[in-house]
C-alpha positions in Angstrom: 99.9 98.7 72.0 97.3 98.8 74.8 96.0 100.9 77.7 94.5 99.7 81.0 92.9 101.8 83.7 90.9 101.6 86.9 88.1 104.0 87.5 86.3 104.3 90.9 83.6 106.9 91.1 82.0 104.7 93.8 82.3 101.1 92.7 85.5 99.9 90.9 85.5 99.8 87.1 88.5 98.4 85.4 89.3 97.5 81.8 91.6 98.0 78.8 91.9 98.5 75.2 93.6 95.9 73.0 95.4 97.6 70.1 96.9 95.4 67.5 96.9 94.8 63.8 95.2 91.4 63.9 92.6 89.6 65.9 93.2 86.1 67.2 89.6 85.0 67.7 89.3 86.4 71.2 85.9 85.9 72.9 84.3 86.4 76.3 85.1 83.3 78.4 83.7 82.3 81.9 85.8 79.8 83.8 83.6 78.3 86.5 84.6 77.4 90.0 85.0 73.7 89.3 86.8 73.9 86.0 89.9 71.7 86.4 93.1 73.5 85.9 96.5 71.8 85.4 99.6 73.9 85.7 102.6 73.3 83.5 105.1 73.0 86.3 103.1 70.7 88.5 100.0 70.9 90.6 96.6 72.1 89.7 93.3 73.5 90.9 90.1 71.5 91.1 88.1 74.4 92.5 88.4 78.1 93.1 86.9 81.4 92.3 85.0 81.8 89.0 86.6 84.1 86.4 85.2 86.1 83.5 87.2 87.9 80.8 88.5 88.0 77.3 90.6 85.0 76.1 91.6 83.0 73.2 90.7 79.4 73.8 93.3 76.9 72.6 92.9 73.2 73.0 90.2 73.9 75.6 92.4 76.2 77.7 91.6 79.9 78.1 94.6 82.2 77.3 93.3 85.3 79.1 94.1 88.8 78.0 92.2 90.3 80.9 89.7 89.1 83.5 88.0 89.6 86.8 87.0 87.0 89.4 83.8 86.7 91.4 85.4 88.5 94.4 86.2 91.7 92.4 89.9 91.2 91.7 90.8 92.1 88.2 93.9 92.0 85.9 94.9 93.1 82.4 98.0 92.0 80.6 99.7 94.5 78.2 102.6 94.2 75.8 105.9 94.9 77.3 108.1 94.0 74.4 111.9 94.3 74.8 111.7 94.7 78.6 109.9 91.5 79.8 112.2 88.9 81.1 111.0 85.5 82.4 112.9 83.1 84.6 113.7 79.4 84.0 111.9 77.0 86.3 113.6 76.6 89.7 113.4 73.8 92.2 111.7 74.7 95.4 109.9 77.7 93.9 106.3 78.3 92.8 106.9 78.1 89.1 104.1 79.6 87.0 104.2 79.9 83.2 103.3 83.3 81.8 100.3 82.0 79.9 98.6 80.6 83.0 99.4 83.5 85.3 96.0 85.2 85.1 93.9 82.1 86.0 96.5 80.9 88.5 96.2 84.3 90.4 92.5 84.9 90.1 91.5 81.4 90.9 92.9 81.6 94.4 93.0 85.3 95.4 90.0 87.2 96.6 91.8 90.5 97.3 94.8 92.6 96.2 96.3 92.0 99.7 96.1 88.2 99.2 97.6 88.5 95.7 100.5 90.7 97.0 101.3 88.1 99.5 101.1 85.2 97.0 103.3 87.0 94.5 106.2 87.2 96.9 107.1 83.6 96.2 106.2 83.2 92.5 108.8 82.4 89.8 107.3 83.5 86.5 108.6 81.4 83.7 108.7 81.9 79.9 107.4 78.3 79.3 105.4 78.5 76.1 101.9 77.2 75.8 102.8 75.4 72.5 105.0 75.8 69.5 102.3 78.0 68.0 102.0 80.2 71.1 105.3 81.3 72.5 105.4 83.3 75.7 104.1 86.8 75.2 106.2 89.7 76.5 103.8 91.3 79.0 103.3 93.3 82.2 100.1 93.5 84.2 97.8 95.9 85.9 96.2 94.2 88.9 93.5 95.9 91.1 90.6 95.6 93.4 88.6 98.3 95.2 91.5 99.0 97.6 94.1 99.9 95.0 96.2 98.9 92.1 99.6 97.2 91.4 101.8 97.0 88.3 103.6 93.7 87.9 106.7 93.6 85.7 108.8 90.6 85.0 112.5 91.7 84.7 115.9 90.1 84.8 115.9 90.7 88.6 112.6 88.9 89.0 109.0 90.0 89.2 108.8 93.7 90.2 105.7 94.8 92.1 104.9 98.5 92.1 102.1 100.4 93.8 100.2 102.2 91.0 98.7 105.4 92.5 97.1 106.5 89.2 95.6 103.2 88.2 96.9 103.4 84.6 99.3 101.3 82.5 100.4 101.3 78.9 103.3 99.5 77.3 106.8 100.8 77.4 108.8 102.2 79.1 108.9 100.4 82.4 106.3 101.6 84.9 108.6 103.7 87.1 109.5 105.8 84.0 105.9 106.1 82.9 104.9 107.4 86.4 107.9 109.8 86.6 106.9 111.4 83.2 103.8 112.8 84.9 106.1 115.3 86.5 106.4 117.0 83.1 102.7 117.7 83.1 101.9 118.8 86.6 100.9 122.3 85.3 97.9 120.8 83.3 94.4 121.6 84.5 90.8 121.2 83.5 90.4 124.9 84.4 91.2 127.9 82.2 94.8 129.1 82.7 95.8 132.3 84.4 98.3 134.7 82.8 101.6 133.9 84.7 103.7 134.4 81.5 103.7 138.2 81.9 100.9 139.8 84.1 101.5 143.2 82.5 100.9 141.9 79.0 97.2 141.6 78.1 97.1 137.9 77.4 93.8 136.0 77.5 92.5 132.5 76.9 90.8 132.5 73.5 89.3 129.0 73.7 87.9 126.6 76.2 90.2 123.8 77.3 93.5 125.8 77.2 94.3 124.6 80.7 95.3 121.3 79.1 97.6 122.8 76.5 100.6 120.5 76.2 98.6 117.3 76.9 100.3 114.8 74.4 98.0 113.7 71.6 100.2 111.1 69.8 99.8 107.4 69.8 103.0 106.4 71.6 102.6 104.4 74.8 104.2 107.1 76.9 101.8 109.7 75.6 98.8 107.5 76.0 99.8 107.0 79.7 99.8 110.7 80.3 96.5 111.3 78.4 94.7 108.4 80.0 95.8 109.5 83.5 94.8 113.1 83.0 91.4 112.2 81.6 90.6 109.6 84.2 91.7 111.6 87.2 89.5 114.6 86.1 86.6 112.6 84.9 83.2 113.1 86.5 80.2 110.8 86.1 76.7 110.5 87.5 75.1 108.1 89.8 73.8 105.3 87.5 75.6 102.2 86.3 74.9 103.3 82.7 76.5 106.7 83.3 79.6 105.2 85.0 80.1 102.6 82.3 79.5 105.2 79.6 82.0 107.5 81.2 84.6 104.7 81.3 84.3 104.1 77.6 84.6 107.8 77.0 87.8 107.9 78.9 89.1 105.0 76.8 88.2 106.7 73.6 90.9 109.3 74.3 93.5 106.6 73.7 91.8 104.5 71.0 93.6 103.6 67.8 92.1 104.4 64.4 93.1 102.1 61.6 95.5 103.8 59.3 97.2 106.1 61.8 99.8 103.6 63.2 101.5 101.5 60.5 103.3 98.4 61.7 104.2 97.0 58.3 103.3 98.0 54.7 99.5 97.9 54.6 99.1 96.7 58.2 97.8 99.1 60.8 97.1 98.9 64.5 93.5 99.4 65.6 91.6 99.1 68.8 90.3 95.6 68.4 88.2 95.7 71.6 87.8 97.8 74.7 86.6 96.1 77.9 85.2 97.5 81.2 84.1 95.5 84.2 82.2 96.4 87.3 84.3 94.5 89.8 81.7 94.5 92.5 78.9 93.3 90.3 80.9 91.0 88.1 79.5 92.5 84.9 81.9 92.5 81.9 81.2 95.1 79.2 82.9 95.5 75.8 82.9 97.2 72.5 84.8 96.2 69.3 86.4 98.3 66.5 83.4 97.6 64.2 80.7 97.5 66.9 80.5 100.5 69.2 77.4 99.3 71.0 78.2 98.3 74.5 77.6 94.6 75.1 77.6 93.0 78.6 78.0 89.5 80.1 77.0 89.1 83.8 79.2 86.6 85.7 76.4 86.0 88.3 73.9 84.9 85.7 76.3 82.1 84.7 76.5 78.6 86.3 79.3 79.4 88.7 79.6 75.9 90.1 79.9 74.3 86.7 82.9 72.4 85.2 82.9 73.6 81.6 83.9 76.9 80.1 81.2 79.2 78.9 82.2 81.0 75.7 80.6 84.1 74.0 82.0 85.3 70.7 82.4 89.1 70.6 79.6 90.7 68.6 80.6 92.3 65.3 79.0 95.1 63.3 77.6 92.4 61.0 76.0 90.7 64.0 74.3 93.9 65.0 73.1 94.5 61.5 71.6 91.1 61.3 69.8 91.6 64.7 68.3 94.8 63.2 67.1 93.1 60.1 70.1 93.4 57.8 72.1 96.2 56.2 69.1 97.6 54.4 66.9 97.8 57.5 
């Protein structure tokens, strides 16, 4: 279960939480402009835009969960189990395997408009990376400073939806997630007025009662509503630190605490990591379940014209303790 949002007080910030019961060795991975990419159904890319994001690297290939390129186009893939449908490869089509979709798109598109055009011809296939890595059932939030799209692979092909709230969770399909907001149009950050019975002396007895009815459970439908309400009413200051901090505060409203969502006996979902990138500046921030300190990797301090991946393991609580002189410091 995951949540992705865009947040644009001035510059665009985008990111996601990854909620799961196990980690797969994800790390921050920079793919430079001249890293050679070979695509499963033919063709390749010898040069393109540099990419920074979270990935699991398998056999030297970055399997990205989310990423942003040097032009400010970002994408996050979220579980869409039970609804995702991929096509078989088709002659005469631009066949792209699910696992290579993020680098294929970010390597060659500078803007959302370019991506929208490119996506018209794509045939997204379920070709697995390997026997150990079958095709994940995903849908995606894709955005730049001009707007956001939701991309959903279905039996009818890849559906492309305008996303006016800049939020995506898991199921149901995006049109149903968006429609559900109609049930909450009465919510407000302001105190409620007595419209129940004006002649009855009713009064708000606590702050925050304008948001009574905001769902608080962990389901993906509820997280969509909660993230949208929080993000759309969030106010931050002028500084980068304040905007980044506010982004992580928004994401905390949908974080998963280990023990509250059981997926199997003794196995629980948790928010393994939360990411946030400043799309304009190419700075990728993250926290992990055990390390709440915000860590950053700056794309533009990397060798963008290189040919080799740059990899940074995510810092754990143990790493931070060691930096501070150990657990007894």
